C-alpha positions as CSV (number, residue, x, y, z in Angstrom):
1,X,0.0,0.2,0.1
2,X,1.7,3.5,-1.2
3,X,1.4,5.8,2.1
4,X,0.5,9.4,0.7
5,X,2.8,12.1,0.6
6,X,3.3,14.3,3.2
7,X,1.7,17.9,3.0
8,X,2.7,21.1,5.3
9,X,0.2,23.6,5.4
10,X,1.0,27.4,7.1
11,X,-1.5,30.7,7.1
12,X,-1.9,33.7,7.7
13,X,-5.3,34.1,7.8
14,X,-5.5,35.5,3.8
15,X,-2.7,32.5,2.4
16,X,-2.2,29.0,3.2
17,X,1.1,28.2,2.3
18,X,1.7,24.2,2.0
19,X,4.7,22.1,1.2
20,X,5.6,18.6,0.2
21,X,8.7,17.7,0.9
22,X,9.2,14.9,-0.8
23,X,9.2,17.2,-4.0
24,X,11.4,19.8,-2.4
25,X,14.5,19.6,-4.5
26,X,16.5,22.1,-1.8
27,X,17.1,24.9,-5.2
28,X,16.8,27.9,-1.8
29,X,15.1,30.1,-3.8
30,X,12.4,30.5,-1.1
31,X,15.0,31.4,1.8
32,X,17.2,33.4,-0.8
33,X,14.3,35.4,-1.3
34,X,12.1,35.8,2.0
35,X,14.2,34.9,4.9
36,X,11.5,36.7,7.2
37,X,9.5,33.7,6.2
38,X,11.8,30.9,4.8
39,X,13.7,29.9,8.3
40,X,15.3,25.9,7.6
41,X,17.0,26.2,11.0
42,X,13.6,26.7,13.4
43,X,10.4,25.0,14.4
44,X,7.8,25.3,12.1
45,X,10.6,26.7,9.1
46,X,7.5,28.9,7.4
47,X,7.0,31.7,9.8
48,X,4.0,33.5,7.8
49,X,4.1,36.6,9.6
50,X,7.7,37.2,8.5
51,X,6.4,39.6,5.2
52,X,2.8,40.2,3.2
53,X,0.2,37.9,1.0
54,X,1.7,39.4,-1.6
55,X,5.3,39.2,-0.2
56,X,5.0,35.5,0.5
57,X,2.7,34.3,-3.4
58,X,5.5,36.2,-5.5
59,X,8.1,33.8,-3.5
60,X,5.9,30.6,-3.9
61,X,5.6,30.8,-6.9
62,X,9.3,31.2,-7.8
63,X,9.4,27.4,-6.6
64,X,10.7,25.4,-9.4
65,X,9.5,21.9,-8.7
66,X,5.9,23.7,-6.5
67,X,6.9,21.4,-3.3
68,X,5.6,25.3,-2.2
69,X,2.3,26.1,-3.3
70,X,-0.4,28.2,-2.4
71,X,-3.8,28.6,-2.2
72,X,-5.9,32.3,-1.6
73,X,-8.0,31.1,1.6
74,X,-11.3,33.2,0.0
75,X,-10.6,32.0,-3.2
76,X,-10.2,35.0,-4.8
77,X,-6.7,35.3,-6.6
78,X,-5.7,38.0,-8.1
79,X,-4.6,38.5,-12.0
80,X,-1.0,38.9,-12.0
81,X,0.3,40.7,-14.3
82,X,2.5,38.1,-16.3
83,X,1.7,37.1,-19.6
84,X,-0.3,33.8,-19.5
85,X,1.0,30.9,-21.7
86,X,4.2,31.7,-21.7
87,X,7.1,29.3,-20.8
88,X,10.4,29.9,-19.1
89,X,13.1,28.0,-19.1
90,X,16.1,29.4,-16.0
91,X,18.8,27.3,-15.7
92,X,20.4,27.3,-12.2
93,X,24.1,27.6,-11.5
94,X,25.1,23.7,-10.7
95,X,21.6,22.9,-11.3
96,X,18.6,21.8,-12.8
97,X,16.8,23.5,-16.0
98,X,14.1,25.1,-14.3
99,X,10.2,25.3,-16.9
100,X,7.8,27.5,-16.0
101,X,4.4,27.4,-17.7
102,X,2.3,25.3,-19.7
103,X,3.5,22.3,-21.7
104,X,4.7,18.7,-22.3
105,X,7.3,16.5,-21.6
106,X,7.1,13.5,-23.7
107,X,10.3,10.7,-23.1
108,X,11.9,8.2,-25.0
109,X,9.0,5.8,-25.2
110,X,6.5,8.5,-26.1
111,X,5.0,8.7,-22.7
112,X,3.4,12.6,-22.4
113,X,3.3,14.5,-19.0
114,X,1.3,17.7,-18.8
115,X,3.2,20.9,-17.3
116,X,0.2,22.9,-16.3
117,X,2.9,24.9,-13.7
118,X,6.5,24.1,-13.7
119,X,8.8,22.0,-13.4
120,X,12.5,21.2,-12.9
121,X,15.0,19.0,-15.3
122,X,17.6,17.2,-14.4
123,X,21.0,18.5,-16.1
124,X,23.9,16.7,-14.6
125,X,22.8,13.1,-15.0
126,X,22.6,11.9,-11.2
127,X,18.6,12.3,-11.0
128,X,17.0,9.0,-10.4
129,X,13.9,10.5,-11.2
130,X,14.9,11.3,-15.1
131,X,14.2,14.0,-16.7
132,X,13.1,15.4,-13.9
133,X,16.1,16.4,-10.9
134,X,15.6,15.3,-7.9
135,X,18.2,16.8,-6.0
136,X,21.3,14.7,-6.8
137,X,23.1,17.3,-7.9
138,X,24.0,18.4,-5.1
139,X,26.2,15.7,-4.3
140,X,28.2,16.1,-7.5
141,X,31.9,18.1,-7.0
142,X,31.7,20.4,-10.1
143,X,34.4,21.5,-12.0
144,X,34.6,24.8,-14.1
């Protein structure tokens, strides 16, 4: 029997942030972007009173694996200023390709994965979840 993945939630009354540790590749975008909220050395590690709802939402949206995601408590998400249906690929130094937008990934066997948000694609070759990043790049010594 397969166990449901761990999903933790944190709220400030306006927005609830969900964290799924099994999806996290520790890109550290969250705590580098908003260290007053995302504090890995503390428990709970997400402290929702450290920033405004808008700042929290903006940072959570940057999570490359969607291990962090959110839901507005009143279901009234505001429209983003970003262009809809745009796909953006960001290359992290010594890390994965971050692909954000709506797209499909087709593997070598023709299996299709539809992506409505974003993913992190392995570029080091060490992932056990290829083509997706599992954080294995942290164990590799990169050379210039």
